[in-house]
Structure formats: structure tokens, C-alpha cells
N, C-alpha and C positions, 0 to 999 in steps of 0.2 A: 401639491399641498398634502401634507400627511394626515394620518387619522386623527391625531391629536388637535390639529388645527381646524379639521372640519367639524370635530366634536365642540371645541370652543366657538367656532363659528356659528353653530346651530344654538348652542346654549345662549350665547349673546343676542342672537336674533330673537329668540324665544323670550329672553328676559325683557327687551325692549317691546315686543309684542303685549307680553303680560304687564308690564309697566303702563302702557298706554291704556289698556283695558281696565286695569285697576284704578287709574286716575279717573276715568269716566264714571265708573261705578261709584267711587268714594264721593266725588262732586254731586252725582246724583243723590246719594243719600244724605249728604249735607242739606242740600236743597229741598228734599223730601222733609226732612227733620223740621227745618224752618218754616215750611208753608203747609205742613200736614193739616193743621186746623182748618184753613180756609180752602183746602184742595178739593176739586170736584171734577167729575167725569161730565163734560158737556158738549154735545154736539150741536147744540143750537147757537143762535145768534152769529156773530161774525166769525166766518170760517176761513178769513185771509190767512191767519198764522197756521191754521191746519194744513191748508193746501201748500203753503210755503214749506212747512215742515216736511211733508211727504215728498215735494219735489225736490227740496234740498237734500233730503236724506237719499233718494234713490238716485238724484244727480251725481251726489258724492260717490255713491257705490260704482256707478256707470263711468264717470270720468276717471275714478281710481282705477277700475279694471283696464280702461282704454289707455290710460297712461302707462300702467304697468306691462301691458301687452306691446305697447310702442317701445318702451325701454328695453324689454326682451328682446324684440325683433332687431333691434339695432345691434345686438351681440352676435359678433360673427361665430360661427359653429366652430372654427379652428382656433378660437382663443382658448387659453388654458383654463384649468378648473379654479385657479385663485382668482382670475379676472372675472369669471362667470359667478363665483359667490359674492364678489363685491358689487358687481351690477345688480345681481339678485337683491342684496341686502338694501341698496339704495332705492330699487323699484319697489320692494315691499313696504319700506318706510314711507314712500310716497303714497302708496295704496292705503295704508293705516292713517295717514293724515288726512286724507280725503275722505275717510270715515269718521275722523275724530271731530273736524269741523262741523258737519251736520249734527252730530251729538250734541255739542255744546250749543248750537244754535237752538235746537229742541229744548235743552236746558233752560235756556235764556226765554223762549217762549213760555215754557212752564212757570217760570218765575214772574212773568208779566202778566199772564192770563190766569194763574192759578188753576189750570186744567190739566188733569192726570194724563190726558191723551198723549201728551208729548213724552211721558215716562215710557209709555209703551213705544213709542217710535225710538227712543233711546234704547230700549231693551232690543228692539230688532236689529237696530245697528250694531250693538255689543255682539249679538247672535252672528251677525255677518261677519264680524271681525273674528269670532271663533271659527267659522268656517274656513278661513284662510291662514289658520294657525301654521307656522312654519315647521316643517319636518323633512327628512331626508327623502321620504316618498314624495312629498309635494314638491320638493326640489326637483326631483328627477322627472316629475310629470310637466312642470313648467319651464324648464330649461332644456334646451337641446344639448344632451350628453353624448359623446362617442362611448365606445365599448370600454376603453381603459379608464375613462373618467367614471362610469357607473360602476366599475369594479372597485375603483378607489373610494367612490363615496359610500358604498355598502361594505366595506371592509372592516 
């Protein structure tokens, strides 16, 4: 895989990542604008949705990380850089989707309960997405690369 293709690979993966994050932020803003008059921060009363939001949020983070690691561990060390980039792309998208689903669940909970607590959880999930933003350095840390592949990656 040449340097131009690697550059396109990272740009496309970053575009997907940013698109998913922007969709969550945009839908959050739309929901906030629609329910802002009746929105409140309430820790009293029925906490079922609160516990569900926390469990679903961190469950998505945990399962996403576990699936990502499993998909990366199935990748043979001797496979080429192009196969590694494609597998990384698929695993990264799976990890993002498993963070996006809890975000949408929290937005649903915010819509149903008018509690702003769920926007805080959505913010934390978006922050978690920011921490796994794809880059060449992150790719080299998360994928086992041989010496030639590392030089090709950072060329």
C-alpha cells in the first residue's frame, strides 16, 4: 500500500468517525431545542432509566473495546498492510457503532423523561469517541506491524 492510499485510508476513516460524532451532536442539539422548556436535572424519583443509561453506555464501551480487540487479534501478523488497514477499518466502525447506540438510547431516555442527566451521558460517550479518533500513531499502537510496515506507514 503506497503513501497516497494510506493517506486516503486515514482521511476516509477520520471522515466516517467525524460523521458519526456530528450526527450524535446534531440530533442532541435538535432534541435539546425541542424540549428545553421542560428540561430539568433530576436525580429523584424513578432511577430505572438512569441506571439503564449508565449500564448501556459503559456496556457499549466495554463490548466495543472487546469486539475491537477480538477482531484485531484474529489478524495474522504476517498479513499485508492493506489487509490490516481494511480489518482495522471494520473493527473501528464496529467500535464506533457500539458507542453510537448507547448515545441514541440516552437521547431517547432524555426525550421520554425530560431529564438533562442523559445529555451528560451522551457528552461522555462523545468524549469516549474522541479518545479513539483514528490516526497513524493510534493505528501503529493498535495493530501489530512489522518494521517494513511501520516505515511504510510513517513515510
